[in-house]
Backbone as XML, in Angstrom:
<?xml version="1.0"?>
<chain id="A" units="angstrom">
  <residue number="1" name="MET">
    <atom name="N" x="28.872" y="15.141" z="-16.806"/>
    <atom name="CA" x="28.684" y="16.364" z="-16.060"/>
    <atom name="C" x="28.615" y="16.016" z="-14.575"/>
  </residue>
  <residue number="2" name="ALA">
    <atom name="N" x="29.602" y="16.417" z="-13.812"/>
    <atom name="CA" x="29.674" y="16.094" z="-12.386"/>
    <atom name="C" x="28.583" y="16.831" z="-11.616"/>
  </residue>
  <residue number="3" name="GLY">
    <atom name="N" x="27.859" y="16.080" z="-10.774"/>
    <atom name="CA" x="26.835" y="16.688" z="-9.930"/>
    <atom name="C" x="25.531" y="16.990" z="-10.641"/>
  </residue>
  <residue number="4" name="GLY">
    <atom name="N" x="25.463" y="16.778" z="-11.938"/>
    <atom name="CA" x="24.245" y="17.053" z="-12.685"/>
    <atom name="C" x="23.380" y="15.812" z="-12.830"/>
  </residue>
  <residue number="5" name="ARG">
    <atom name="N" x="22.357" y="15.951" z="-13.581"/>
    <atom name="CA" x="21.449" y="14.841" z="-13.845"/>
    <atom name="C" x="22.135" y="13.841" z="-14.757"/>
  </residue>
  <residue number="6" name="PRO">
    <atom name="N" x="21.995" y="12.531" z="-14.446"/>
    <atom name="CA" x="22.624" y="11.540" z="-15.324"/>
    <atom name="C" x="21.926" y="11.499" z="-16.676"/>
  </residue>
  <residue number="7" name="ALA">
    <atom name="N" x="22.655" y="11.053" z="-17.672"/>
    <atom name="CA" x="22.089" y="10.929" z="-19.017"/>
    <atom name="C" x="20.992" y="9.877" z="-19.013"/>
  </residue>
  <residue number="8" name="ARG">
    <atom name="N" x="20.043" y="10.033" z="-19.928"/>
    <atom name="CA" x="18.941" y="9.087" z="-20.035"/>
    <atom name="C" x="19.460" y="7.664" z="-20.262"/>
  </residue>
  <residue number="9" name="SER">
    <atom name="N" x="20.490" y="7.525" z="-21.074"/>
    <atom name="CA" x="21.051" y="6.196" z="-21.333"/>
    <atom name="C" x="21.596" y="5.573" z="-20.044"/>
  </residue>
  <residue number="10" name="GLU">
    <atom name="N" x="22.171" y="6.376" z="-19.179"/>
    <atom name="CA" x="22.684" y="5.885" z="-17.899"/>
    <atom name="C" x="21.532" y="5.443" z="-16.994"/>
  </residue>
  <residue number="11" name="ILE">
    <atom name="N" x="20.449" y="6.188" z="-16.981"/>
    <atom name="CA" x="19.278" y="5.817" z="-16.181"/>
    <atom name="C" x="18.713" y="4.491" z="-16.671"/>
  </residue>
  <residue number="12" name="TYR">
    <atom name="N" x="18.592" y="4.334" z="-17.981"/>
    <atom name="CA" x="18.090" y="3.070" z="-18.544"/>
    <atom name="C" x="19.035" y="1.912" z="-18.230"/>
  </residue>
  <residue number="13" name="ARG">
    <atom name="N" x="20.332" y="2.152" z="-18.287"/>
    <atom name="CA" x="21.306" y="1.116" z="-17.965"/>
    <atom name="C" x="21.153" y="0.683" z="-16.516"/>
  </residue>
  <residue number="14" name="ARG">
    <atom name="N" x="21.005" y="1.641" z="-15.606"/>
    <atom name="CA" x="20.814" y="1.323" z="-14.190"/>
    <atom name="C" x="19.514" y="0.555" z="-13.976"/>
  </residue>
  <residue number="15" name="LEU">
    <atom name="N" x="18.468" y="0.975" z="-14.648"/>
    <atom name="CA" x="17.181" y="0.302" z="-14.528"/>
    <atom name="C" x="17.284" y="-1.147" z="-15.006"/>
  </residue>
  <residue number="16" name="ASP">
    <atom name="N" x="17.931" y="-1.357" z="-16.146"/>
    <atom name="CA" x="18.123" y="-2.723" z="-16.657"/>
    <atom name="C" x="18.902" y="-3.578" z="-15.658"/>
  </residue>
  <residue number="17" name="THR">
    <atom name="N" x="19.920" y="-3.006" z="-15.046"/>
    <atom name="CA" x="20.718" y="-3.720" z="-14.053"/>
    <atom name="C" x="19.869" y="-4.094" z="-12.847"/>
  </residue>
  <residue number="18" name="GLN">
    <atom name="N" x="19.054" y="-3.159" z="-12.385"/>
    <atom name="CA" x="18.216" y="-3.421" z="-11.215"/>
    <atom name="C" x="17.124" y="-4.442" z="-11.511"/>
  </residue>
  <residue number="19" name="ILE">
    <atom name="N" x="16.555" y="-4.406" z="-12.694"/>
    <atom name="CA" x="15.542" y="-5.395" z="-13.082"/>
    <atom name="C" x="16.173" y="-6.781" z="-13.147"/>
  </residue>
  <residue number="20" name="GLU">
    <atom name="N" x="17.369" y="-6.869" z="-13.742"/>
    <atom name="CA" x="18.068" y="-8.151" z="-13.817"/>
    <atom name="C" x="18.360" y="-8.680" z="-12.417"/>
  </residue>
  <residue number="21" name="GLU">
    <atom name="N" x="18.798" y="-7.803" z="-11.510"/>
    <atom name="CA" x="19.070" y="-8.220" z="-10.136"/>
    <atom name="C" x="17.785" y="-8.686" z="-9.437"/>
  </residue>
  <residue number="22" name="LEU">
    <atom name="N" x="16.692" y="-8.005" z="-9.693"/>
    <atom name="CA" x="15.406" y="-8.395" z="-9.118"/>
    <atom name="C" x="15.036" y="-9.809" z="-9.549"/>
  </residue>
  <residue number="23" name="TRP">
    <atom name="N" x="15.195" y="-10.095" z="-10.818"/>
    <atom name="CA" x="14.881" y="-11.434" z="-11.326"/>
    <atom name="C" x="15.825" y="-12.480" z="-10.756"/>
  </residue>
  <residue number="24" name="ASN">
    <atom name="N" x="17.122" y="-12.175" z="-10.729"/>
    <atom name="CA" x="18.116" y="-13.148" z="-10.276"/>
    <atom name="C" x="18.015" y="-13.433" z="-8.780"/>
  </residue>
  <residue number="25" name="ARG">
    <atom name="N" x="17.782" y="-12.425" z="-7.982"/>
    <atom name="CA" x="17.760" y="-12.601" z="-6.525"/>
    <atom name="C" x="16.397" y="-13.014" z="-5.998"/>
  </residue>
  <residue number="26" name="LEU">
    <atom name="N" x="15.324" y="-12.481" z="-6.589"/>
    <atom name="CA" x="13.999" y="-12.684" z="-6.013"/>
    <atom name="C" x="13.008" y="-13.384" z="-6.927"/>
  </residue>
  <residue number="27" name="GLY">
    <atom name="N" x="13.411" y="-13.682" z="-8.141"/>
    <atom name="CA" x="12.500" y="-14.352" z="-9.059"/>
    <atom name="C" x="11.532" y="-13.411" z="-9.749"/>
  </residue>
  <residue number="28" name="GLY">
    <atom name="N" x="11.749" y="-12.132" z="-9.674"/>
    <atom name="CA" x="10.903" y="-11.165" z="-10.374"/>
    <atom name="C" x="9.807" y="-10.591" z="-9.500"/>
  </residue>
  <residue number="29" name="LEU">
    <atom name="N" x="8.957" y="-9.837" z="-10.123"/>
    <atom name="CA" x="7.827" y="-9.208" z="-9.435"/>
    <atom name="C" x="6.678" y="-10.196" z="-9.292"/>
  </residue>
  <residue number="30" name="PRO">
    <atom name="N" x="5.809" y="-9.973" z="-8.304"/>
    <atom name="CA" x="4.641" y="-10.858" z="-8.192"/>
    <atom name="C" x="3.689" y="-10.633" z="-9.356"/>
  </residue>
  <residue number="31" name="SER">
    <atom name="N" x="2.922" y="-11.667" z="-9.670"/>
    <atom name="CA" x="1.915" y="-11.526" z="-10.727"/>
    <atom name="C" x="0.821" y="-10.584" z="-10.226"/>
  </residue>
  <residue number="32" name="PRO">
    <atom name="N" x="0.002" y="-10.049" z="-11.119"/>
    <atom name="CA" x="-1.097" y="-9.181" z="-10.680"/>
    <atom name="C" x="-2.017" y="-9.863" z="-9.665"/>
  </residue>
  <residue number="33" name="ILE">
    <atom name="N" x="-2.234" y="-11.150" z="-9.808"/>
    <atom name="CA" x="-3.087" y="-11.870" z="-8.851"/>
    <atom name="C" x="-2.418" y="-11.921" z="-7.482"/>
  </residue>
  <residue number="34" name="GLU">
    <atom name="N" x="-1.115" y="-12.229" z="-7.463"/>
    <atom name="CA" x="-0.375" y="-12.243" z="-6.193"/>
    <atom name="C" x="-0.299" y="-10.846" z="-5.582"/>
  </residue>
  <residue number="35" name="ALA">
    <atom name="N" x="-0.129" y="-9.854" z="-6.412"/>
    <atom name="CA" x="-0.002" y="-8.483" z="-5.930"/>
    <atom name="C" x="-1.308" y="-7.936" z="-5.361"/>
  </residue>
  <residue number="36" name="ALA">
    <atom name="N" x="-2.447" y="-8.447" z="-5.802"/>
    <atom name="CA" x="-3.735" y="-7.953" z="-5.313"/>
    <atom name="C" x="-3.845" y="-8.109" z="-3.801"/>
  </residue>
  <residue number="37" name="ASP">
    <atom name="N" x="-3.444" y="-9.256" z="-3.273"/>
    <atom name="CA" x="-3.481" y="-9.462" z="-1.825"/>
    <atom name="C" x="-2.485" y="-8.566" z="-1.099"/>
  </residue>
  <residue number="38" name="ILE">
    <atom name="N" x="-1.334" y="-8.370" z="-1.699"/>
    <atom name="CA" x="-0.330" y="-7.497" z="-1.101"/>
    <atom name="C" x="-0.870" y="-6.076" z="-0.996"/>
  </residue>
  <residue number="39" name="TRP">
    <atom name="N" x="-1.453" y="-5.564" z="-2.085"/>
    <atom name="CA" x="-1.996" y="-4.203" z="-2.083"/>
    <atom name="C" x="-3.172" y="-4.069" z="-1.122"/>
  </residue>
  <residue number="40" name="LYS">
    <atom name="N" x="-3.990" y="-5.111" z="-1.022"/>
    <atom name="CA" x="-5.121" y="-5.093" z="-0.092"/>
    <atom name="C" x="-4.608" y="-4.955" z="1.341"/>
  </residue>
  <residue number="41" name="ASP">
    <atom name="N" x="-3.585" y="-5.726" z="1.677"/>
    <atom name="CA" x="-3.002" y="-5.645" z="3.016"/>
    <atom name="C" x="-2.385" y="-4.272" z="3.281"/>
  </residue>
  <residue number="42" name="ILE">
    <atom name="N" x="-1.672" y="-3.755" z="2.299"/>
    <atom name="CA" x="-1.061" y="-2.431" z="2.448"/>
    <atom name="C" x="-2.137" y="-1.385" z="2.670"/>
  </residue>
  <residue number="43" name="TRP">
    <atom name="N" x="-3.212" y="-1.451" z="1.884"/>
    <atom name="CA" x="-4.306" y="-0.477" z="2.000"/>
    <atom name="C" x="-4.928" y="-0.529" z="3.394"/>
  </residue>
  <residue number="44" name="THR">
    <atom name="N" x="-5.168" y="-1.727" z="3.911"/>
    <atom name="CA" x="-5.784" y="-1.879" z="5.232"/>
    <atom name="C" x="-4.893" y="-1.299" z="6.317"/>
  </residue>
  <residue number="45" name="VAL">
    <atom name="N" x="-3.624" y="-1.652" z="6.296"/>
    <atom name="CA" x="-2.692" y="-1.163" z="7.311"/>
    <atom name="C" x="-2.533" y="0.358" z="7.212"/>
  </residue>
  <residue number="46" name="GLU">
    <atom name="N" x="-2.424" y="0.872" z="5.993"/>
    <atom name="CA" x="-2.277" y="2.323" z="5.807"/>
    <atom name="C" x="-3.509" y="3.051" z="6.309"/>
  </residue>
  <residue number="47" name="ALA">
    <atom name="N" x="-4.704" y="2.536" z="5.990"/>
    <atom name="CA" x="-5.939" y="3.182" z="6.447"/>
    <atom name="C" x="-6.025" y="3.162" z="7.966"/>
  </residue>
  <residue number="48" name="HIS">
    <atom name="N" x="-5.648" y="2.055" z="8.568"/>
    <atom name="CA" x="-5.682" y="1.955" z="10.033"/>
    <atom name="C" x="-4.714" y="2.940" z="10.677"/>
  </residue>
  <residue number="49" name="HIS">
    <atom name="N" x="-3.461" y="2.915" z="10.236"/>
    <atom name="CA" x="-2.448" y="3.758" z="10.862"/>
    <atom name="C" x="-2.682" y="5.246" z="10.613"/>
  </residue>
  <residue number="50" name="SER">
    <atom name="N" x="-3.127" y="5.595" z="9.418"/>
    <atom name="CA" x="-3.328" y="7.019" z="9.131"/>
    <atom name="C" x="-4.459" y="7.596" z="9.964"/>
  </residue>
  <residue number="51" name="THR">
    <atom name="N" x="-5.472" y="6.796" z="10.306"/>
    <atom name="CA" x="-6.547" y="7.304" z="11.165"/>
    <atom name="C" x="-6.173" y="7.188" z="12.644"/>
  </residue>
  <residue number="52" name="ALA">
    <atom name="N" x="-5.359" y="6.196" z="13.001"/>
    <atom name="CA" x="-4.919" y="6.052" z="14.390"/>
    <atom name="C" x="-4.063" y="7.243" z="14.818"/>
  </residue>
  <residue number="53" name="ILE">
    <atom name="N" x="-3.290" y="7.771" z="13.887"/>
    <atom name="CA" x="-2.471" y="8.951" z="14.176"/>
    <atom name="C" x="-3.349" y="10.108" z="14.647"/>
  </residue>
  <residue number="54" name="GLU">
    <atom name="N" x="-4.535" y="10.198" z="14.094"/>
    <atom name="CA" x="-5.470" y="11.271" z="14.434"/>
    <atom name="C" x="-6.320" y="10.931" z="15.658"/>
  </residue>
  <residue number="55" name="GLY">
    <atom name="N" x="-6.083" y="9.782" z="16.289"/>
    <atom name="CA" x="-6.795" y="9.430" z="17.498"/>
    <atom name="C" x="-7.909" y="8.417" z="17.323"/>
  </residue>
  <residue number="56" name="ASN">
    <atom name="N" x="-8.062" y="7.879" z="16.121"/>
    <atom name="CA" x="-9.093" y="6.882" z="15.886"/>
    <atom name="C" x="-8.758" y="5.619" z="16.670"/>
  </residue>
  <residue number="57" name="THR">
    <atom name="N" x="-9.770" y="4.999" z="17.286"/>
    <atom name="CA" x="-9.525" y="3.828" z="18.132"/>
    <atom name="C" x="-9.962" y="2.509" z="17.496"/>
  </residue>
  <residue number="58" name="LEU">
    <atom name="N" x="-10.273" y="2.508" z="16.207"/>
    <atom name="CA" x="-10.652" y="1.260" z="15.545"/>
    <atom name="C" x="-9.464" y="0.304" z="15.502"/>
  </residue>
  <residue number="59" name="ALA">
    <atom name="N" x="-9.740" y="-0.963" z="15.722"/>
    <atom name="CA" x="-8.713" y="-1.994" z="15.586"/>
    <atom name="C" x="-8.499" y="-2.275" z="14.096"/>
  </residue>
  <residue number="60" name="THR">
    <atom name="N" x="-7.350" y="-2.834" z="13.770"/>
    <atom name="CA" x="-7.062" y="-3.168" z="12.375"/>
    <atom name="C" x="-8.142" y="-4.084" z="11.800"/>
  </residue>
  <residue number="61" name="SER">
    <atom name="N" x="-8.616" y="-5.041" z="12.583"/>
    <atom name="CA" x="-9.654" y="-5.955" z="12.093"/>
    <atom name="C" x="-10.962" y="-5.218" z="11.801"/>
  </residue>
  <residue number="62" name="GLU">
    <atom name="N" x="-11.275" y="-4.175" z="12.579"/>
    <atom name="CA" x="-12.487" y="-3.387" z="12.325"/>
    <atom name="C" x="-12.341" y="-2.577" z="11.039"/>
  </residue>
  <residue number="63" name="VAL">
    <atom name="N" x="-11.163" y="-2.027" z="10.822"/>
    <atom name="CA" x="-10.903" y="-1.284" z="9.588"/>
    <atom name="C" x="-10.969" y="-2.227" z="8.395"/>
  </residue>
  <residue number="64" name="GLU">
    <atom name="N" x="-10.383" y="-3.404" z="8.537"/>
    <atom name="CA" x="-10.389" y="-4.384" z="7.447"/>
    <atom name="C" x="-11.821" y="-4.777" z="7.075"/>
  </residue>
  <residue number="65" name="GLN">
    <atom name="N" x="-12.639" y="-5.037" z="8.071"/>
    <atom name="CA" x="-14.022" y="-5.418" z="7.779"/>
    <atom name="C" x="-14.784" y="-4.258" z="7.153"/>
  </residue>
  <residue number="66" name="LEU">
    <atom name="N" x="-14.528" y="-3.049" z="7.616"/>
    <atom name="CA" x="-15.176" y="-1.878" z="7.025"/>
    <atom name="C" x="-14.788" y="-1.731" z="5.557"/>
  </residue>
  <residue number="67" name="LEU">
    <atom name="N" x="-13.515" y="-1.911" z="5.240"/>
    <atom name="CA" x="-13.057" y="-1.786" z="3.861"/>
    <atom name="C" x="-13.547" y="-2.939" z="2.987"/>
  </residue>
  <residue number="68" name="ASN">
    <atom name="N" x="-13.552" y="-4.147" z="3.525"/>
    <atom name="CA" x="-13.939" y="-5.327" z="2.741"/>
    <atom name="C" x="-15.439" y="-5.449" z="2.537"/>
  </residue>
  <residue number="69" name="GLU">
    <atom name="N" x="-16.202" y="-5.172" z="3.587"/>
    <atom name="CA" x="-17.634" y="-5.420" z="3.537"/>
    <atom name="C" x="-18.475" y="-4.149" z="3.490"/>
  </residue>
  <residue number="70" name="GLY">
    <atom name="N" x="-17.838" y="-3.006" z="3.745"/>
    <atom name="CA" x="-18.570" y="-1.745" z="3.703"/>
    <atom name="C" x="-19.531" y="-1.564" z="4.859"/>
  </residue>
  <residue number="71" name="ARG">
    <atom name="N" x="-19.273" y="-2.256" z="5.958"/>
    <atom name="CA" x="-20.166" y="-2.098" z="7.097"/>
    <atom name="C" x="-19.349" y="-1.950" z="8.373"/>
  </residue>
  <residue number="72" name="ALA">
    <atom name="N" x="-19.918" y="-1.208" z="9.307"/>
    <atom name="CA" x="-19.267" y="-0.979" z="10.588"/>
    <atom name="C" x="-19.530" y="-2.158" z="11.511"/>
  </residue>
  <residue number="73" name="VAL">
    <atom name="N" x="-18.528" y="-2.535" z="12.259"/>
    <atom name="CA" x="-18.673" y="-3.593" z="13.254"/>
    <atom name="C" x="-18.218" y="-3.041" z="14.598"/>
  </residue>
  <residue number="74" name="GLY">
    <atom name="N" x="-18.748" y="-3.562" z="15.656"/>
    <atom name="CA" x="-18.358" y="-3.087" z="16.967"/>
    <atom name="C" x="-19.272" y="-1.989" z="17.457"/>
  </residue>
  <residue number="75" name="SER">
    <atom name="N" x="-18.888" y="-1.392" z="18.547"/>
    <atom name="CA" x="-19.744" y="-0.391" z="19.178"/>
    <atom name="C" x="-19.088" y="0.990" z="19.228"/>
  </residue>
  <residue number="76" name="LYS">
    <atom name="N" x="-18.246" y="1.279" z="18.251"/>
    <atom name="CA" x="-17.585" y="2.587" z="18.199"/>
    <atom name="C" x="-18.539" y="3.634" z="17.653"/>
  </residue>
  <residue number="77" name="LYS">
    <atom name="N" x="-18.222" y="4.893" z="17.893"/>
    <atom name="CA" x="-19.039" y="5.983" z="17.376"/>
    <atom name="C" x="-18.905" y="6.069" z="15.863"/>
  </residue>
  <residue number="78" name="LEU">
    <atom name="N" x="-19.955" y="6.568" z="15.231"/>
    <atom name="CA" x="-19.992" y="6.658" z="13.771"/>
    <atom name="C" x="-18.811" y="7.449" z="13.228"/>
  </residue>
  <residue number="79" name="ARG">
    <atom name="N" x="-18.392" y="8.499" z="13.912"/>
    <atom name="CA" x="-17.282" y="9.323" z="13.402"/>
    <atom name="C" x="-15.985" y="8.530" z="13.272"/>
  </residue>
  <residue number="80" name="GLU">
    <atom name="N" x="-15.832" y="7.463" z="14.078"/>
    <atom name="CA" x="-14.639" y="6.613" z="13.976"/>
    <atom name="C" x="-14.600" y="5.915" z="12.618"/>
  </residue>
  <residue number="81" name="TYR">
    <atom name="N" x="-15.766" y="5.497" z="12.129"/>
    <atom name="CA" x="-15.848" y="4.777" z="10.862"/>
    <atom name="C" x="-15.796" y="5.715" z="9.661"/>
  </residue>
  <residue number="82" name="ILE">
    <atom name="N" x="-16.361" y="6.885" z="9.830"/>
    <atom name="CA" x="-16.450" y="7.827" z="8.713"/>
    <atom name="C" x="-15.080" y="8.316" z="8.258"/>
  </residue>
  <residue number="83" name="VAL">
    <atom name="N" x="-14.138" y="8.452" z="9.177"/>
    <atom name="CA" x="-12.821" y="8.993" z="8.819"/>
    <atom name="C" x="-11.922" y="7.998" z="8.099"/>
  </residue>
  <residue number="84" name="VAL">
    <atom name="N" x="-12.302" y="6.729" z="8.069"/>
    <atom name="CA" x="-11.493" y="5.719" z="7.361"/>
    <atom name="C" x="-11.646" y="5.959" z="5.867"/>
  </residue>
  <residue number="85" name="PRO">
    <atom name="N" x="-10.522" y="6.178" z="5.166"/>
    <atom name="CA" x="-10.613" y="6.423" z="3.720"/>
    <atom name="C" x="-11.071" y="5.175" z="2.984"/>
  </residue>
  <residue number="86" name="HIS">
    <atom name="N" x="-12.025" y="5.341" z="2.114"/>
    <atom name="CA" x="-12.532" y="4.189" z="1.354"/>
    <atom name="C" x="-11.857" y="4.167" z="0.003"/>
  </residue>
  <residue number="87" name="ARG">
    <atom name="N" x="-11.588" y="2.974" z="-0.434"/>
    <atom name="CA" x="-10.922" y="2.752" z="-1.708"/>
    <atom name="C" x="-11.889" y="3.058" z="-2.841"/>
  </residue>
  <residue number="88" name="VAL">
    <atom name="N" x="-11.395" y="3.768" z="-3.835"/>
    <atom name="CA" x="-12.185" y="4.015" z="-5.053"/>
    <atom name="C" x="-11.708" y="3.037" z="-6.098"/>
  </residue>
  <residue number="89" name="VAL">
    <atom name="N" x="-12.593" y="2.144" z="-6.510"/>
    <atom name="CA" x="-12.198" y="1.095" z="-7.455"/>
    <atom name="C" x="-12.725" y="1.433" z="-8.827"/>
  </residue>
</chain>
């Protein structure tokens, strides 16, 4: 069907092809242990940038420490720290 949704078998075929390419070119996906650091970094950068857009002046290192240790560092106003989204684990 031209212009319509591809058949489920076609989607699975494409997925299999892409997974095979991922393994052949990059060695596969990172292990859960390796991915934990990647996700932690993504979370820190996303939290920093999403609050910076709204005018928050916290540095990335201040956001990282707030997320990692749950405590505010520096001499910024409390409202700067409160707007940083905290991870729900």
